[in-house]
C-alpha positions in Angstrom: -4.1 -3.7 -11.1 -7.3 -3.8 -9.7 -5.5 -5.2 -6.1 -3.7 -2.2 -6.6 -7.0 0.1 -6.4 -8.9 -1.6 -4.0 -8.5 0.7 -0.6 -9.0 3.4 -3.1 -12.1 2.5 -4.3 -13.5 1.1 -1.3 -12.8 4.7 0.2 -15.2 6.1 -1.7 -18.0 3.6 -0.7 -17.1 3.4 2.9 -15.6 5.4 5.5 -11.9 4.9 5.2 -11.8 5.5 8.9 -13.9 2.9 9.9 -14.2 0.2 7.8 -12.6 0.9 4.0 -9.3 -0.4 5.4 -10.7 -2.1 8.4 -12.6 -4.4 5.5 -9.9 -5.5 3.9 -6.6 -5.3 6.4 -7.3 -9.2 6.6 -6.9 -9.8 3.0 -3.8 -7.7 3.2 -2.0 -9.1 5.5 -3.1 -13.0 4.7 -1.1 -11.7 1.3 1.3 -10.4 3.8 2.1 -13.6 5.7 2.3 -15.2 2.0 4.6 -12.8 0.5 7.3 -13.2 3.3 7.0 -17.1 3.1 7.1 -17.4 -0.6 10.3 -15.1 -0.4 11.6 -16.5 2.8 14.8 -17.8 1.9 15.9 -14.6 -0.5 15.7 -11.8 2.0 17.8 -9.2 2.4 18.6 -7.9 6.1 19.6 -5.1 4.4 16.8 -3.8 2.9 15.0 -5.5 6.6 17.1 -2.6 8.5 15.6 0.2 6.6 12.0 -1.0 6.5 11.4 -2.2 9.4 11.6 0.9 11.2 9.9 3.1 8.9 7.0 0.7 8.8 6.6 1.1 12.9 7.2 4.5 12.2 4.3 4.5 10.1 2.4 3.0 12.2 2.9 4.9 14.8 2.2 8.3 13.0 -1.3 6.7 11.3 -2.0 5.4 15.1 -1.7 9.2 16.4 -3.3 11.3 13.8 -6.1 9.0 12.7 -8.3 10.3 15.7 -7.5 14.1 14.8 -7.5 13.8 10.7 -10.5 14.6 8.7 -12.1 11.6 6.7 -12.2 13.9 3.6 -8.0 14.1 4.0 -7.9 10.4 4.6 -10.2 9.7 1.0 -7.6 12.1 -1.0 -4.1 10.9 0.8 -5.8 7.2 -0.2 -6.5 8.4 -3.5 -3.0 10.2 -4.3 -1.0 7.1 -2.7 -3.7 4.5 -5.3 -2.5 6.9 -8.2 1.1 7.1 -7.4 1.2 3.1 -6.8 -0.5 2.7 -9.9 1.2 5.0 -12.1 4.8 3.3 -11.5 3.5 0.4 -12.1 2.5 1.8 -15.5 5.9 3.3 -16.1 8.1 0.0 -15.5 5.7 -2.0 -17.7 6.7 1.0 -19.9 9.7 1.1 -19.4 10.4 -3.3 -19.9 8.4 -2.4 -23.3 10.7 -0.1 -24.5 13.5 -1.9 -24.1 12.3 -5.1 -25.5 11.1 -3.0 -28.4 14.4 -1.3 -28.7 
């Protein structure tokens, strides 16, 4: 759960445009490579056809708007995304606990 909040917490201390995301980028890249290696035999081609173009569009949009966006707006967006991920994770755990109890 702490890893989900690493970028939002880091953006409170340092600029998310300059160092917050860039400092953690190598860690996230290594974890992505490990995840791809770990699940290399159980991938879904249908998901890849959706995820790869969506990721490319997201990277392009981030590059396009990064220079014109205020750092405080980026902090708010990062915080909201982090809270949404945290809520989704907790919701999944709550649903699993309820289904086990029934």
